[in-house]
N, C-alpha and C positions, 0 to 999 in steps of 0.2 A: 694888840690893840693898844694904840697911845692916843691919850686926851691931854690937852692942855687947858689949864685953867688960872689966872692970875688972882683972881678973888677968893676962890673956896677950894677947903681941902675937905673932902668925904671920903672916909675910909670906912669901906664895907669889912666888918671882920667875918663875914660868912665866907669870903673869897681868901682863903689861905694862902694862894699864890701871888697875892698884891704886893709889890713894892712899889715904894714910893722915894723920890728923891728930888732934889731943888736942881734947876738948870736955868741959868740966866733968869732969875727970879720968875719963872714959869714953873708950875708943879707938872711934872712929869710921871704918870703913872702906868705901870705896864705889867701886863699877864706875864709871867715869866715859866709858865708851863707850856713846853714845846713839845713838838709833834716830830719825832726823828722817823724818817722814811730810808728805809736801807732795802734794797735790791741786789739780790745775791744773783749775780748772772752765770759766769762760767769760770772754769778754771782750766789751767795749763799745768801739767806735771813733767817733770824731767825723768830721764832714767828708763831702763827696759821694764822695770817692774810697773811703769805707768799705765800699760795696756791691761793689767791684772787687778787695778784699782776699782773698788765700789765705794763711792766715798758719799759722804754727807757734810753739811756744813751747819755750825752750832755757834748762835748770837747769844752773848751774854751782857745783859746792862742791867742794873739796879736790881739785882736779884731776880731777874727774867731770864730764862733761857728758851729760845726759840730754835728750830731745828728742820733743815729742809729734808727733801725727799733724797734716797739714797739713789746714785745714778754711777753707771759702769762706764770705764774707760779711761785714756789718756787725757782728753778735753770733754769734760763732762759740762752740760749745760742745764742749770737750773732755774733760771728766770723767775725767782719766788720773791714775793714784795712783804717784807715785815715792818710792823709799826709800833715805834715804841713812844710812848708819852714820859715825858722825862722834867724833873724839877731843878736839877742841879747840872750846869753847864759844864763844871769842872771832872765831871765823870768821863771814863771812855769806854768806847764800845770794845769787849773782845771777841774776836771772830776766829774760831777753830774750824780747822777740815781734818775730818778723820776718815779713815779707811775701816769699812764693815769687815770684820773677823767674823770666824765661825763661833769662836769662843770670847774672844777679847777684840774690842775696836783698838787701833791704834793711830794716835794722833800723827797728821803729816804736817801739820805747821800751824803756825798762829799769827794773828796781826791784831796790833792794838791800835786802835782809832781814838786819840783825845777827841771829845765832842768839841772843844774849842776850835778844832782846824775844820768843822762841817759848817757849811754855807746853807744859807737859806735860799731856795729855790722852788718855785711851783711845779717846775717840769723837769722831767728826767734829762738827763745830759750824757747821758752814754756810758757814763760811770769811768772809773780809771782803775787801772792794774795795780794792784799790792802785792810787795814780796811776802811769802810766808815765812816764818822764822822758826827755828826748833825750838826755843827754850822762851820759858816768860820770865821778866824780870819783876820781883814782888819786894814789897816795901810796907812794914806791917802788915802783913797778911793778906794785902791787896796788890791787884797786879797793875803795874804801872808802866809796862812796855813790853818789849820783846825783842830777841838778839838770837845771832846765829843765823844766816841763810840757809836756806834749804833748796832754792834754785825753783821751787814752786810758786806760782802766782795766782792771783785770784781777781776777778774783775768786780767791783762793785761799784754802786750808784748808791752814796749816801748823802742825804741832805734832810735840811730841816724844812717843815712846811709851814707856811703861815697857818694859825687856828682857823677853824670854819668861819666862813662869812667874811672873813680878811682876805686883802690882795696887797 
């Protein structure tokens, strides 16, 4: 929500996600809590082992972890929606694809999506294929990227939605 005012500054301290800045002598206030909608659609795996895979996807953002159901085969289809409320656009969404094992699950690949690269959109756009990589890149104990292509790919539809009641 964006409001303009040239004469009055009203700051409600009960709203911790309020930012205030001056732009062309007008006061601009905006609610910086964002709603990130991520739809995990499907995957493509390479190699003969893909037919034996029994996979699920894990999404991690701001100490929140969400997981899809497990689907078998070389081209699993999940079509599962996930909604995250975030307040820091400088973070990233870590997407992990796992093969379910009898004793241990094995990571098939990772994708790191910086939130600054995610657009605002009210409607699903069909998504885009992202390449899964074999290793996480870390800095100061935090994931900052991924590296080492695996050949596997994941179809994601990731977007910010406007807050309820706004268009």
